[in-house]
BALOBA-1460 file (C-alpha; in Angstrom, 3 decimals):
// residues 190
<rec num="1" residu="m" x="38.562" y="95.610" z="72.649"/>
<rec num="2" residu="k" x="39.589" y="91.984" z="73.272"/>
<rec num="3" residu="h" x="38.994" y="89.352" z="70.565"/>
<rec num="4" residu="r" x="38.593" y="85.744" z="71.279"/>
<rec num="5" residu="l" x="40.640" y="83.815" z="68.794"/>
<rec num="6" residu="l" x="39.751" y="80.378" z="67.300"/>
<rec num="7" residu="p" x="42.369" y="77.610" z="67.859"/>
<rec num="8" residu="a" x="44.789" y="77.771" z="64.931"/>
<rec num="9" residu="a" x="43.897" y="74.423" z="63.365"/>
<rec num="10" residu="l" x="40.081" y="75.304" z="63.305"/>
<rec num="11" residu="v" x="40.348" y="78.328" z="60.880"/>
<rec num="12" residu="p" x="40.096" y="76.246" z="57.658"/>
<rec num="13" residu="l" x="37.542" y="74.048" z="59.333"/>
<rec num="14" residu="a" x="35.308" y="77.016" z="60.095"/>
<rec num="15" residu="l" x="35.395" y="78.095" z="56.445"/>
<rec num="16" residu="a" x="34.649" y="74.553" z="55.304"/>
<rec num="17" residu="l" x="31.646" y="74.181" z="57.576"/>
<rec num="18" residu="t" x="30.243" y="77.541" z="56.364"/>
<rec num="19" residu="a" x="30.638" y="76.258" z="52.849"/>
<rec num="20" residu="c" x="28.288" y="73.292" z="53.414"/>
<rec num="21" residu="s" x="25.155" y="75.327" z="52.522"/>
<rec num="22" residu="g" x="23.545" y="74.898" z="49.014"/>
<rec num="23" residu="s" x="24.266" y="78.185" z="47.259"/>
<rec num="24" residu="p" x="27.375" y="80.357" z="47.516"/>
<rec num="25" residu="e" x="27.487" y="82.824" z="50.321"/>
<rec num="26" residu="r" x="29.040" y="86.196" z="49.508"/>
<rec num="27" residu="y" x="30.686" y="88.369" z="52.130"/>
<rec num="28" residu="t" x="31.482" y="92.054" z="52.096"/>
<rec num="29" residu="v" x="34.252" y="93.797" z="54.188"/>
<rec num="30" residu="p" x="32.550" y="95.926" z="56.723"/>
<rec num="31" residu="d" x="33.522" y="99.711" z="56.778"/>
<rec num="32" residu="t" x="36.183" y="100.315" z="59.317"/>
<rec num="33" residu="a" x="36.169" y="103.526" z="61.361"/>
<rec num="34" residu="v" x="38.974" y="106.084" z="60.900"/>
<rec num="35" residu="d" x="39.659" y="107.620" z="64.250"/>
<rec num="36" residu="g" x="41.946" y="110.495" z="65.296"/>
<rec num="37" residu="p" x="43.141" y="113.665" z="63.658"/>
<rec num="38" residu="r" x="43.881" y="113.854" z="59.912"/>
<rec num="39" residu="l" x="47.390" y="112.660" z="58.842"/>
<rec num="40" residu="p" x="49.397" y="115.351" z="56.965"/>
<rec num="41" residu="v" x="50.499" y="114.344" z="53.537"/>
<rec num="42" residu="a" x="52.746" y="116.136" z="50.929"/>
<rec num="43" residu="w" x="50.234" y="116.008" z="48.020"/>
<rec num="44" residu="r" x="46.685" y="117.353" z="47.684"/>
<rec num="45" residu="s" x="45.758" y="114.540" z="45.123"/>
<rec num="46" residu="v" x="46.683" y="110.880" z="44.922"/>
<rec num="47" residu="a" x="45.825" y="108.436" z="42.143"/>
<rec num="48" residu="i" x="45.777" y="104.775" z="43.121"/>
<rec num="49" residu="r" x="46.451" y="102.078" z="40.484"/>
<rec num="50" residu="d" x="44.542" y="98.817" z="40.693"/>
<rec num="51" residu="v" x="45.915" y="96.824" z="43.640"/>
<rec num="52" residu="s" x="47.895" y="93.771" z="42.314"/>
<rec num="53" residu="l" x="47.025" y="90.568" z="44.102"/>
<rec num="54" residu="p" x="48.417" y="87.000" z="43.801"/>
<rec num="55" residu="t" x="46.307" y="84.628" z="41.766"/>
<rec num="56" residu="y" x="44.582" y="82.902" z="44.697"/>
<rec num="57" residu="a" x="43.728" y="86.250" z="46.368"/>
<rec num="58" residu="a" x="42.428" y="87.787" z="43.140"/>
<rec num="59" residu="s" x="39.765" y="85.100" z="42.923"/>
<rec num="60" residu="e" x="36.311" y="85.361" z="44.521"/>
<rec num="61" residu="e" x="37.003" y="82.490" z="46.967"/>
<rec num="62" residu="i" x="38.118" y="83.282" z="50.464"/>
<rec num="63" residu="y" x="41.375" y="81.521" z="51.144"/>
<rec num="64" residu="s" x="42.931" y="80.197" z="54.337"/>
<rec num="65" residu="r" x="46.168" y="78.422" z="55.096"/>
<rec num="66" residu="s" x="45.879" y="74.914" z="56.799"/>
<rec num="67" residu="a" x="48.181" y="73.898" z="59.501"/>
<rec num="68" residu="s" x="50.056" y="71.897" z="56.904"/>
<rec num="69" residu="g" x="50.679" y="75.094" z="54.865"/>
<rec num="70" residu="a" x="48.220" y="74.307" z="52.095"/>
<rec num="71" residu="l" x="45.941" y="77.114" z="50.858"/>
<rec num="72" residu="t" x="42.321" y="76.088" z="50.877"/>
<rec num="73" residu="s" x="39.031" y="77.665" z="49.770"/>
<rec num="74" residu="s" x="35.531" y="76.708" z="48.818"/>
<rec num="75" residu="s" x="33.462" y="77.832" z="45.844"/>
<rec num="76" residu="a" x="30.514" y="78.131" z="48.336"/>
<rec num="77" residu="v" x="32.140" y="80.970" z="50.317"/>
<rec num="78" residu="l" x="32.992" y="84.033" z="48.151"/>
<rec num="79" residu="w" x="33.934" y="87.690" z="48.438"/>
<rec num="80" residu="a" x="30.974" y="89.888" z="47.334"/>
<rec num="81" residu="d" x="33.144" y="91.974" z="45.021"/>
<rec num="82" residu="d" x="36.165" y="91.491" z="42.870"/>
<rec num="83" residu="p" x="39.008" y="91.616" z="45.523"/>
<rec num="84" residu="s" x="41.356" y="93.878" z="43.459"/>
<rec num="85" residu="r" x="38.636" y="96.453" z="42.695"/>
<rec num="86" residu="a" x="37.247" y="96.320" z="46.341"/>
<rec num="87" residu="i" x="40.628" y="96.737" z="47.965"/>
<rec num="88" residu="t" x="41.561" y="99.586" z="45.480"/>
<rec num="89" residu="r" x="38.289" y="101.375" z="46.312"/>
<rec num="90" residu="d" x="38.591" y="100.851" z="50.053"/>
<rec num="91" residu="l" x="42.123" y="102.127" z="50.106"/>
<rec num="92" residu="a" x="41.020" y="105.254" z="48.214"/>
<rec num="93" residu="r" x="38.207" y="105.848" z="50.697"/>
<rec num="94" residu="l" x="40.354" y="105.242" z="53.835"/>
<rec num="95" residu="l" x="43.189" y="107.421" z="52.548"/>
<rec num="96" residu="a" x="40.795" y="110.302" z="51.634"/>
<rec num="97" residu="r" x="39.272" y="110.089" z="55.123"/>
<rec num="98" residu="m" x="42.618" y="109.893" z="56.903"/>
<rec num="99" residu="t" x="44.392" y="112.678" z="55.051"/>
<rec num="100" residu="g" x="41.741" y="115.010" z="53.563"/>
<rec num="101" residu="a" x="43.512" y="114.600" z="50.166"/>
<rec num="102" residu="q" x="41.590" y="113.960" z="46.930"/>
<rec num="103" residu="v" x="42.222" y="110.252" z="46.399"/>
<rec num="104" residu="a" x="40.740" y="108.146" z="43.602"/>
<rec num="105" residu="a" x="41.432" y="105.016" z="41.750"/>
<rec num="106" residu="e" x="42.826" y="105.213" z="38.167"/>
<rec num="107" residu="p" x="41.692" y="106.082" z="35.568"/>
<rec num="108" residu="w" x="41.947" y="109.490" z="37.252"/>
<rec num="109" residu="p" x="38.475" y="111.067" z="37.078"/>
<rec num="110" residu="f" x="39.469" y="114.699" z="37.550"/>
<rec num="111" residu="f" x="40.626" y="117.301" z="35.051"/>
<rec num="112" residu="d" x="43.870" y="118.229" z="36.919"/>
<rec num="113" residu="r" x="46.445" y="115.434" z="37.036"/>
<rec num="114" residu="a" x="47.063" y="113.797" z="40.446"/>
<rec num="115" residu="q" x="50.124" y="115.042" z="42.207"/>
<rec num="116" residu="a" x="51.322" y="111.531" z="43.152"/>
<rec num="117" residu="t" x="50.465" y="107.928" z="42.148"/>
<rec num="118" residu="l" x="50.210" y="105.032" z="44.558"/>
<rec num="119" residu="e" x="50.744" y="101.429" z="43.537"/>
<rec num="120" residu="v" x="50.233" y="98.478" z="45.923"/>
<rec num="121" residu="r" x="51.518" y="94.975" z="45.198"/>
<rec num="122" residu="v" x="50.184" y="92.338" z="47.584"/>
<rec num="123" residu="a" x="52.231" y="89.204" z="48.082"/>
<rec num="124" residu="d" x="49.949" y="87.397" z="50.628"/>
<rec num="125" residu="m" x="46.351" y="87.978" z="51.598"/>
<rec num="126" residu="l" x="44.612" y="85.164" z="53.522"/>
<rec num="127" residu="a" x="43.479" y="83.755" z="56.852"/>
<rec num="128" residu="e" x="46.269" y="82.029" z="58.565"/>
<rec num="129" residu="s" x="46.066" y="78.825" z="60.650"/>
<rec num="130" residu="d" x="47.205" y="80.855" z="63.717"/>
<rec num="131" residu="g" x="43.932" y="82.807" z="63.778"/>
<rec num="132" residu="t" x="45.253" y="86.001" z="61.991"/>
<rec num="133" residu="f" x="44.552" y="87.531" z="58.637"/>
<rec num="134" residu="r" x="47.797" y="88.216" z="56.877"/>
<rec num="135" residu="l" x="48.519" y="91.076" z="54.398"/>
<rec num="136" residu="t" x="52.035" y="91.432" z="52.975"/>
<rec num="137" residu="g" x="53.598" y="93.182" z="50.031"/>
<rec num="138" residu="q" x="55.077" y="96.416" z="49.003"/>
<rec num="139" residu="f" x="53.728" y="99.938" z="48.025"/>
<rec num="140" residu="f" x="55.201" y="102.457" z="45.779"/>
<rec num="141" residu="v" x="54.562" y="106.230" z="45.711"/>
<rec num="142" residu="a" x="55.616" y="108.250" z="42.493"/>
<rec num="143" residu="p" x="55.235" y="112.047" z="42.694"/>
<rec num="144" residu="d" x="54.135" y="113.636" z="39.359"/>
<rec num="145" residu="a" x="56.723" y="116.438" z="39.646"/>
<rec num="146" residu="g" x="59.563" y="116.753" z="42.173"/>
<rec num="147" residu="g" x="59.689" y="114.894" z="45.450"/>
<rec num="148" residu="r" x="61.197" y="111.498" z="46.029"/>
<rec num="149" residu="n" x="59.906" y="108.115" z="44.873"/>
<rec num="150" residu="r" x="59.188" y="105.699" z="47.620"/>
<rec num="151" residu="a" x="59.079" y="101.923" z="47.910"/>
<rec num="152" residu="v" x="57.943" y="100.510" z="51.238"/>
<rec num="153" residu="p" x="57.462" y="96.829" z="52.191"/>
<rec num="154" residu="f" x="54.638" y="95.949" z="54.592"/>
<rec num="155" residu="a" x="53.642" y="92.958" z="56.682"/>
<rec num="156" residu="i" x="50.358" y="93.251" z="58.568"/>
<rec num="157" residu="s" x="48.416" y="90.793" z="60.604"/>
<rec num="158" residu="a" x="44.989" y="91.310" z="62.244"/>
<rec num="159" residu="p" x="43.270" y="88.892" z="64.706"/>
<rec num="160" residu="i" x="40.286" y="86.959" z="63.377"/>
<rec num="161" residu="a" x="37.602" y="86.805" z="66.079"/>
<rec num="162" residu="a" x="35.870" y="83.484" z="66.908"/>
<rec num="163" residu="p" x="34.214" y="81.589" z="65.373"/>
<rec num="164" residu="a" x="36.649" y="82.467" z="62.508"/>
<rec num="165" residu="g" x="34.103" y="82.150" z="59.723"/>
<rec num="166" residu="p" x="33.910" y="84.166" z="56.627"/>
<rec num="167" residu="a" x="32.317" y="87.184" z="58.305"/>
<rec num="168" residu="e" x="35.049" y="87.349" z="60.820"/>
<rec num="169" residu="i" x="37.726" y="86.940" z="58.192"/>
<rec num="170" residu="a" x="36.148" y="89.770" z="56.205"/>
<rec num="171" residu="a" x="36.119" y="91.967" z="59.324"/>
<rec num="172" residu="a" x="39.879" y="91.115" z="59.974"/>
<rec num="173" residu="r" x="40.602" y="92.070" z="56.209"/>
<rec num="174" residu="g" x="39.038" y="95.441" z="56.916"/>
<rec num="175" residu="v" x="41.158" y="95.988" z="59.936"/>
<rec num="176" residu="a" x="44.329" y="94.930" z="58.043"/>
<rec num="177" residu="l" x="43.440" y="97.298" z="55.205"/>
<rec num="178" residu="r" x="42.927" y="100.277" z="57.526"/>
<rec num="179" residu="e" x="46.354" y="99.557" z="58.994"/>
<rec num="180" residu="l" x="47.838" y="99.443" z="55.497"/>
<rec num="181" residu="a" x="46.158" y="102.842" z="54.688"/>
<rec num="182" residu="t" x="47.575" y="104.326" z="57.945"/>
<rec num="183" residu="r" x="51.117" y="103.161" z="57.017"/>
<rec num="184" residu="i" x="50.801" y="104.502" z="53.517"/>
<rec num="185" residu="a" x="49.777" y="107.858" z="54.825"/>
<rec num="186" residu="r" x="52.406" y="108.008" z="57.461"/>
<rec num="187" residu="t" x="55.419" y="106.579" z="55.527"/>
<rec num="188" residu="g" x="54.582" y="106.938" z="51.818"/>
<rec num="189" residu="l" x="52.629" y="110.188" z="51.395"/>
<rec num="190" residu="r" x="54.644" y="112.462" z="53.712"/>
């Protein structure tokens, strides 16, 4: 599927124009399909700690980086849910679908302890002026008993389709998160 990208300098403008309406608009991240066979993992159960986000990304506002490098947002264009909670929940759902393991956010809701704990620390999460959505940081996997601890950096970018408004940015965030879940399953949970 080929995406038409908006010229780099217009991504912040597209957000600003959307923000001109009277009341705040809230955007959800669409569910992304998980295709292919299940990915094998070393543990049957994985607890996910709340995803750590930088201050700007933890707010309700949808941020973009202008061509000058400044981060911009508008109080009229918001995420529909708390970003940390939403990303934690989406990662749990995606990892459970991809692996078949029992995956849930902490506090762990089951009687038996999780066999491993996943922690994700995001460094950047925003729409870039080049027409991509950027998600960078590091994830950590700590087995409950035995096994080796893992610390893996990640840098993911997903194209933002034209007209690069909030709905397209939300869709790109979903694609980037699916890619992160795939990397966690393949490199962190094996």
